[in-house]
C-alpha positions as CSV (number, residue, x, y, z in Angstrom):
1,M,0.0,0.0,0.0
2,R,1.5,3.4,-1.0
3,S,2.3,5.9,1.7
4,A,0.3,8.6,-0.1
5,Q,-2.7,6.4,-0.3
6,V,-2.4,5.5,3.4
7,S,-2.0,9.2,4.4
8,T,-5.1,10.2,2.4
9,G,-7.1,7.3,3.8
10,L,-6.2,8.3,7.4
11,M,-7.1,11.9,6.8
12,L,-10.4,10.9,5.4
13,A,-11.1,8.5,8.3
14,V,-10.2,11.2,10.9
15,A,-12.3,13.8,9.2
16,G,-15.3,11.4,9.0
17,S,-15.0,10.5,12.6
18,I,-14.8,14.1,13.8
19,A,-17.8,15.0,11.6
20,F,-19.8,12.1,13.0
21,S,-19.0,13.2,16.5
22,G,-20.2,16.8,15.9
23,K,-23.8,15.5,15.7
24,A,-24.2,15.3,19.5
25,I,-22.9,18.9,19.9
26,I,-25.3,20.3,17.3
27,V,-28.2,18.4,18.9
28,K,-27.4,19.8,22.3
29,L,-27.2,23.3,20.9
30,A,-30.6,22.9,19.2
31,Y,-32.2,21.8,22.5
32,R,-31.4,25.2,23.9
33,H,-34.1,26.6,21.7
34,G,-36.9,24.6,23.2
35,V,-37.3,21.9,20.4
36,D,-38.0,18.3,21.3
37,A,-36.4,15.1,19.9
38,V,-39.3,14.2,17.6
39,T,-39.2,17.5,15.9
40,L,-35.4,17.8,15.8
41,V,-34.8,14.3,14.3
42,M,-37.5,15.1,11.7
43,F,-35.7,18.2,10.5
44,R,-32.4,16.4,10.4
45,M,-33.8,13.6,8.2
46,L,-35.9,16.0,6.1
47,F,-32.9,17.9,5.1
48,A,-30.8,14.7,4.6
49,L,-33.5,12.9,2.5
50,P,-32.6,14.4,-0.9
51,M,-29.0,13.6,-0.4
52,F,-29.6,10.0,0.6
53,V,-32.0,9.4,-2.3
54,L,-29.2,10.7,-4.6
55,M,-26.7,8.5,-2.9
56,A,-28.9,5.4,-3.4
57,W,-29.5,6.3,-7.0
58,W,-25.8,6.9,-7.8
59,A,-24.7,3.7,-6.1
60,G,-27.5,1.7,-7.9
61,R,-26.7,2.8,-11.5
62,G,-26.4,-0.1,-13.8
63,K,-27.2,-2.6,-10.9
64,P,-30.0,-5.1,-11.0
65,P,-33.3,-4.0,-9.4
66,L,-34.0,-5.0,-5.8
67,T,-36.0,-8.2,-5.2
68,R,-38.9,-8.4,-2.8
69,S,-36.6,-9.9,-0.2
70,D,-34.1,-7.1,-0.7
71,W,-36.8,-4.5,-0.1
72,L,-38.0,-6.2,3.1
73,G,-34.4,-6.3,4.3
74,V,-33.9,-2.6,3.5
75,L,-37.1,-1.7,5.3
76,G,-36.2,-3.7,8.4
77,L,-32.6,-2.4,8.5
78,G,-33.8,1.2,7.8
79,F,-36.3,1.1,10.6
80,G,-34.1,-0.5,13.2
81,G,-30.6,0.6,12.2
82,Y,-31.2,4.2,11.3
83,Y,-34.7,5.4,12.3
84,L,-34.9,3.8,15.7
85,S,-31.3,4.3,16.6
86,S,-31.4,7.9,15.5
87,F,-34.6,8.8,17.4
88,L,-33.4,7.0,20.6
89,D,-30.1,8.8,20.4
90,F,-31.7,12.2,20.0
91,W,-34.1,11.5,22.8
92,G,-31.3,10.4,25.1
93,L,-29.3,13.5,24.4
94,E,-32.1,15.5,26.1
95,Y,-30.8,14.1,29.4
96,I,-27.1,13.3,29.2
97,S,-23.9,15.0,28.1
98,A,-22.6,14.7,24.6
99,S,-19.4,13.1,26.0
100,L,-21.3,10.2,27.7
101,E,-23.5,9.7,24.7
102,R,-20.5,9.3,22.4
103,L,-18.8,6.8,24.8
104,I,-22.0,4.7,25.0
105,L,-22.3,4.7,21.2
106,Y,-18.6,3.8,20.9
107,L,-19.4,0.4,22.6
108,N,-20.9,-0.8,19.3
109,P,-18.1,-3.3,18.5
110,T,-18.6,-4.9,21.9
111,L,-22.4,-5.1,21.3
112,V,-21.9,-6.7,17.9
113,L,-19.8,-9.4,19.7
114,V,-22.5,-10.0,22.3
115,L,-25.2,-10.2,19.7
116,G,-23.1,-12.6,17.6
117,W,-22.7,-14.8,20.7
118,F,-26.4,-14.6,21.7
119,L,-27.9,-15.0,18.2
120,F,-25.3,-17.1,16.3
121,K,-23.4,-18.8,19.2
122,K,-20.1,-17.2,18.1
123,R,-17.4,-17.6,20.6
124,I,-16.1,-14.5,22.5
125,S,-12.4,-15.0,23.3
126,Q,-10.9,-14.3,26.7
127,R,-9.1,-11.3,25.3
128,Q,-12.3,-9.9,23.9
129,G,-14.1,-10.5,27.2
130,V,-11.5,-8.6,29.2
131,A,-11.5,-5.8,26.7
132,M,-15.3,-5.5,26.9
133,A,-15.1,-5.4,30.7
134,I,-12.6,-2.5,30.5
135,S,-14.8,-0.6,28.1
136,Y,-18.0,-1.0,30.2
137,S,-16.1,0.0,33.4
138,G,-15.1,3.2,31.6
139,V,-18.7,4.0,30.7
140,M,-19.9,3.2,34.2
141,L,-17.3,5.5,35.6
142,V,-18.4,8.5,33.5
143,F,-22.1,7.5,34.0
144,G,-21.7,7.4,37.8
145,H,-20.1,10.8,37.7
146,E,-23.0,12.2,35.6
147,V,-25.7,10.7,37.9
148,T,-24.3,12.8,40.7
149,L,-24.8,15.9,38.5
150,A,-28.0,15.2,36.6
151,G,-29.8,12.7,38.9
152,P,-32.4,10.2,37.6
153,D,-32.5,12.0,34.2
154,A,-29.0,10.6,33.5
155,V,-30.3,7.1,34.0
156,L,-33.1,7.5,31.5
157,G,-30.8,9.3,29.0
158,A,-28.0,6.7,29.2
159,F,-30.6,3.9,28.9
160,L,-32.1,5.4,25.7
161,V,-28.7,6.0,24.1
162,F,-27.7,2.4,25.0
163,L,-30.8,1.1,23.3
164,S,-29.8,3.3,20.3
165,A,-26.4,1.5,20.3
166,V,-28.1,-1.9,20.5
167,A,-30.4,-1.0,17.5
168,Y,-27.4,0.0,15.4
169,A,-25.4,-3.1,16.5
170,L,-28.4,-5.2,15.3
171,Y,-28.2,-3.4,11.9
172,L,-24.5,-4.2,11.7
173,T,-25.1,-7.8,12.7
174,Y,-27.9,-8.5,10.1
175,S,-26.7,-6.3,7.2
176,G,-23.8,-8.5,6.1
177,Q,-25.7,-10.4,3.4
178,L,-27.4,-7.4,2.0
179,V,-24.1,-5.5,1.9
180,Q,-22.6,-8.2,-0.3
181,R,-25.7,-8.2,-2.6
182,L,-26.2,-4.4,-2.9
183,G,-22.9,-2.8,-1.9
184,A,-22.3,-0.7,1.2
185,L,-23.0,2.7,-0.3
186,R,-26.3,1.6,-2.0
187,L,-27.6,-0.1,1.1
188,A,-26.7,2.9,3.3
189,G,-28.5,5.2,0.9
190,L,-31.6,3.0,0.7
191,A,-31.8,2.3,4.4
192,T,-31.3,5.9,5.4
193,T,-33.9,7.0,2.9
194,V,-36.3,4.6,4.6
195,A,-35.3,6.0,8.0
196,C,-35.9,9.6,6.8
197,L,-39.4,8.7,5.8
198,F,-40.1,7.0,9.2
199,C,-38.9,10.1,11.0
200,I,-41.1,12.4,9.0
201,L,-44.1,10.1,9.4
202,Q,-43.4,9.9,13.2
203,F,-43.6,13.7,13.4
204,L,-46.8,13.9,11.4
205,L,-48.4,11.3,13.7
206,L,-47.2,12.6,17.0
207,R,-47.0,16.4,16.6
208,P,-49.3,19.1,15.1
209,L,-47.9,20.8,12.1
210,S,-47.6,24.0,14.1
211,T,-44.7,22.6,16.1
212,A,-42.7,22.7,12.8
213,Q,-42.5,26.5,13.4
214,V,-39.2,26.5,15.3
215,A,-36.6,29.1,16.0
216,E,-34.4,29.9,13.0
217,P,-31.2,28.6,14.6
218,V,-32.8,25.1,14.9
219,L,-33.3,25.0,11.1
220,W,-29.7,26.0,10.4
221,L,-28.3,23.6,13.0
222,S,-30.5,20.8,11.5
223,L,-29.2,21.6,8.0
224,L,-25.6,21.5,9.3
225,N,-26.4,18.2,11.1
226,A,-27.9,16.7,8.0
227,T,-24.9,17.6,5.7
228,A,-21.7,17.9,7.7
229,C,-22.6,15.3,10.4
230,T,-24.7,12.8,8.6
231,V,-24.2,12.6,4.8
232,L,-20.6,13.8,4.5
233,P,-19.2,11.4,7.2
234,V,-20.7,8.5,5.4
235,L,-19.0,9.4,2.2
236,L,-15.7,10.2,4.0
237,V,-15.6,6.9,5.8
238,M,-16.5,4.9,2.6
239,M,-13.6,6.7,0.8
240,A,-11.3,5.9,3.7
241,I,-12.3,2.2,3.6
242,E,-11.5,2.0,-0.1
243,R,-7.9,3.3,0.6
244,I,-6.9,1.7,3.9
245,G,-9.5,-1.0,4.6
246,P,-12.2,-1.3,7.3
247,G,-9.9,-2.3,10.1
248,L,-7.6,0.7,10.1
249,T,-10.5,3.0,9.4
250,A,-12.3,1.6,12.5
251,Q,-9.1,2.1,14.6
252,T,-8.8,5.7,13.4
253,G,-12.4,6.3,14.5
254,M,-11.1,6.4,18.0
255,V,-10.6,10.1,17.6
256,G,-14.4,10.5,17.6
257,P,-15.0,10.3,21.4
258,M,-12.0,12.5,22.1
259,S,-13.3,15.1,19.6
260,T,-16.8,15.0,21.2
261,L,-15.3,15.4,24.6
262,L,-13.2,18.4,23.6
263,M,-16.0,20.0,21.6
264,G,-18.4,19.5,24.5
265,V,-16.1,21.3,26.9
266,W,-15.3,24.1,24.4
267,I,-18.7,24.7,22.8
268,L,-21.2,23.4,25.4
269,G,-19.3,24.1,28.6
270,E,-19.5,20.4,29.7
271,P,-17.4,19.3,32.7
272,F,-13.9,18.1,32.1
273,N,-12.3,16.3,35.0
274,I,-10.3,13.2,36.1
275,W,-13.4,11.0,36.1
276,I,-14.3,11.7,32.4
277,I,-10.6,11.4,31.3
278,A,-10.3,8.1,33.1
279,G,-13.6,6.7,31.8
280,T,-12.8,7.8,28.2
281,T,-9.3,6.2,28.4
282,L,-10.8,2.9,29.6
283,V,-13.5,2.9,26.8
284,L,-11.0,3.6,24.1
285,S,-8.5,1.1,25.4
286,G,-11.2,-1.7,25.6
287,V,-12.6,-1.0,22.2
288,F,-9.1,-0.9,20.6
289,W,-8.4,-4.3,22.2
290,V,-11.7,-5.7,20.9
291,T,-11.2,-4.5,17.4
292,R,-7.5,-5.3,17.2
293,P,-6.9,-8.5,15.2
294,A,-5.7,-11.4,17.3
295,G,-2.0,-12.2,16.9
296,R,-0.9,-15.4,15.4
297,T,-0.3,-18.5,17.5
298,T,2.8,-20.6,16.8
């Protein structure tokens, strides 16, 4: 692999990870204007919908049409992996800090391992088990600190974000076959398009249209969220994977929680202390150990 290719891939992966991490910061800023999760996630997906439709069309050019089974898979993955996980994440951010939210979501590789063991009887190695314990101890450390500040609301928020992580881990677990059939970019475009429609439908069913009249900053923040923190990172990560592969891209994604932590302190004024530093270090160490390929045995 050429050094220029690796350098470009690493820069793309870092940029994508930081852009993904900015989502929580933007959501927390929007909540300061009195909007709720149902309305906010609707605006994000409404602005993102044309771009995801274009992504699905572009990736599907010259490809065979989807079968009925493919469409059912796309609907299921779009509902669980993008709509449900997005809504639960936004809802949870009403109650917890952006830093804790990002740490919980970063547990995804460990949740995929647990689901693989539970659903398909895949073995979890001792190394992976220890790494998972380290990661979860880090989250519990930050969570315990946040409970002392926010009280019972932190319990609800952390639970909702954890359910969001589980929903996305289920998407990752069940999407393998469809990814091989449709391609990662086409599947992402189709599934997120489905998620956008579900989020819009949810708003129409649960809220009067008058609640769409929000403060102007909410609209601009939602547009920024839809472009810079939703669509753009997907493309950046895909381009990084093409150049350096999924493994190194995933490892580079560790800058995400750190960037969220720093942006939370700088932009939102969230606390920054030894408990958060220690918890973040434990989570990143555990996930790195989980995702690191096992060494050869001689």
